C-alpha positions in Angstrom: -132.8 7.5 -138.4 -135.8 5.8 -137.0 -137.0 6.5 -133.6 -137.2 4.3 -130.0 -140.1 2.4 -129.6 -139.4 0.7 -126.3 -141.7 1.9 -123.9 -138.8 1.2 -120.7 -136.2 3.0 -123.3 -138.1 6.0 -124.0 -139.3 6.5 -120.7 -135.8 6.2 -119.3 -134.0 8.3 -121.5 -135.8 10.9 -122.6 -134.7 14.2 -121.0 -137.1 16.4 -120.2 -135.9 20.1 -121.2 -138.1 23.0 -120.2 -137.7 25.9 -122.8 -138.0 29.5 -122.3 -140.6 31.7 -121.5 -144.1 31.3 -121.6 -146.4 30.0 -124.4 -150.1 30.5 -125.7 -152.1 28.6 -128.0 -154.2 30.8 -130.4 -157.1 31.4 -132.9 -155.7 32.6 -136.0 -158.2 34.8 -137.7 -160.1 33.2 -140.7 -158.4 34.3 -144.3 -155.1 36.7 -142.8 -152.1 35.9 -143.5 -150.2 33.9 -141.8 -147.1 36.1 -139.8 -144.6 36.4 -137.1 -143.2 33.4 -134.9 -145.4 30.5 -134.7 -144.2 28.0 -132.9 -146.4 24.9 -134.2 -149.9 24.9 -135.7 -153.4 22.6 -136.1 -156.1 23.1 -138.6 -159.4 22.2 -137.3 -162.8 22.3 -138.7 -163.4 25.7 -136.8 -159.9 26.9 -138.0 -156.2 27.4 -137.1 -154.6 27.2 -133.8 -150.8 28.0 -133.4 -148.9 28.0 -130.6 -146.4 31.1 -130.6 -145.3 32.4 -127.6 -147.5 35.0 -125.4 -145.1 37.9 -126.3 -145.9 37.1 -130.0 -149.5 36.9 -129.3 -149.4 40.2 -127.8 -147.8 41.8 -130.6 -150.2 40.6 -133.0 -152.8 41.1 -130.9 -154.2 38.0 -130.6 -156.0 36.7 -127.5 -155.0 33.3 -125.7 -156.6 32.2 -122.2 -154.2 30.2 -121.5 -150.5 30.3 -120.3 -148.5 27.6 -120.2 -144.6 26.2 -120.1 -142.4 24.0 -122.9 -141.1 21.1 -122.4 -139.9 18.5 -124.9 -139.0 15.5 -124.2 -135.4 14.9 -125.9 -135.7 11.6 -127.0 -136.4 10.7 -130.8 -139.9 8.3 -129.9 -140.7 6.4 -133.3 -143.7 7.9 -134.6 -146.2 4.3 -134.1 -143.9 3.4 -130.3 -146.7 3.2 -128.2 -147.3 3.9 -124.7 -144.6 7.8 -123.8 -147.9 10.0 -124.6 -150.6 7.8 -122.0 -147.4 8.0 -119.4 -146.2 10.5 -119.2 -150.0 12.1 -119.2 -150.9 9.5 -116.0 -147.5 10.2 -114.7 -149.0 14.5 -114.6 -152.8 13.6 -115.0 -151.4 11.9 -110.9 -149.1 15.0 -109.9 -152.9 16.7 -110.5 -150.8 18.7 -113.6 -152.5 19.2 -117.3 -150.3 18.3 -120.3 -151.2 19.1 -123.9 -148.7 17.2 -126.3 -147.8 18.1 -129.5 -146.0 15.2 -131.1 -142.3 16.4 -133.7 -141.3 14.1 -135.9 -138.4 13.3 -133.8 -139.3 15.7 -130.2 -142.9 14.8 -128.4 -143.9 18.1 -126.9 -146.1 19.5 -123.9 -147.3 22.1 -122.2 -148.0 22.6 -119.0 -149.7 25.4 -117.1 -146.9 28.3 -116.9 -147.0 27.2 -113.2 -146.5 23.9 -112.7 -143.4 24.6 -114.5 -141.3 23.5 -111.9 -142.9 20.4 -110.7 -143.5 18.9 -113.9 -140.0 18.6 -114.3 -139.2 16.7 -111.4 -143.2 15.1 -111.6 -141.2 14.0 -115.7 -137.1 13.4 -114.1 -139.1 11.3 -111.5 -140.9 9.3 -114.7 -137.7 8.4 -116.6 -136.1 6.4 -112.9 -139.9 4.2 -112.7 -141.1 6.8 -109.7 -144.8 8.2 -110.1 -145.7 10.7 -108.1 -149.3 11.5 -106.6 -150.9 14.4 -105.3 -153.2 13.0 -102.9 -156.7 15.4 -102.8 -158.6 15.9 -98.9 -160.2 14.2 -100.2 -158.3 10.7 -100.1 -157.1 10.5 -97.3 -159.0 8.2 -95.7 -158.8 5.5 -98.4 -154.6 6.4 -98.3 -154.6 5.7 -94.5 -156.6 2.8 -94.7 -154.5 1.4 -97.7 -151.6 1.5 -95.8 -152.7 0.3 -92.0 -153.8 -2.6 -94.4 -150.7 -2.6 -95.6 -148.7 -2.4 -92.2 -151.4 -5.1 -90.5 -150.0 -7.7 -92.6 -147.4 -10.0 -92.5 -145.0 -9.9 -95.5 -143.5 -13.9 -95.1 -146.7 -14.9 -93.3 -149.5 -12.7 -95.7 -151.1 -13.2 -91.4 -152.1 -10.3 -89.5 -149.9 -8.9 -87.4 -150.3 -7.0 -83.6 -148.3 -3.9 -84.4 -145.6 -5.0 -81.5 -141.6 -6.5 -81.7 -141.9 -10.0 -81.1 -139.3 -10.6 -78.1 
């Protein structure tokens, strides 16, 4: 069955699902036979990266730096669909949440910082409704206030400046 490729349909139907537990990225020791419950793997010139539950990494003696929550977008996206990864990562970026993406044959999978799992799920659910959440940073405050003031000081009907008082 072919996957969905229309971006609007993908975003409106992506249904993010949070897996239980914490996951980590680890570098598999060179020359060691694969073992354990590896959830995903990527071969690079520098070695084999594996993604597995944090407890499993500990059992296998693998070191890691990044502890993540795993979110699966429950929609069968076409492998040649344009824009889903960009829209999802942009929305998470705007909310100040880092994201690592793994694409499977049927679904896209996101690994976000474990402490951000709840916020990431909220951002993704809102994205599915067409809303993008943006985290305001302190150095953005002046420009956000200026844009807000400009938006409310111009009439949407005439495009002319308004003085802020109600008509009599």
